[in-house]
Steps between C-alpha positions, in 0.01 A plus 500: 500500500176677413160341553457462126840329473410267787174407325687429178742278693212309662342441162831393347550249783158338460492153352324486164215306660411799719555777247143493365352524849725796579394668174133464591558639849698795370232577243239491777710742703546728203126513442432553870748788504333662198404858582142424399490177699445446869798566728668209673416472869785542748450136607548391139817706463636357826420148382681564173802631690505186717470278195781677318718472811427126516596459135819703548594289804427172322205414724289367215377162382524417131158459342568136405579414862193684629277317251661163578453543876134587449431233243422750227 
C-alpha cells in the first residue's frame, strides 16, 4: 500500500464526527508544504509520523470521549 493509499484509508475509517477536524489538519499541512511557505521542521514531521502510526494502530480517543472526560 502506498502512503497516499494509506492516508485515504485512514480518512475513510474516520467517524463522521472527526472528518472536519481531519480536513482542517490536512489543509494546514498542505499550506505548510506549499513551496512558498515555510518548511516543516523535522520535529513536526516526526510528530506527524507518530500520530499517523497511533491512528493506524487504533491508539486514539474519539473526540466525544475526550470532550466528555474533560468536561468540554
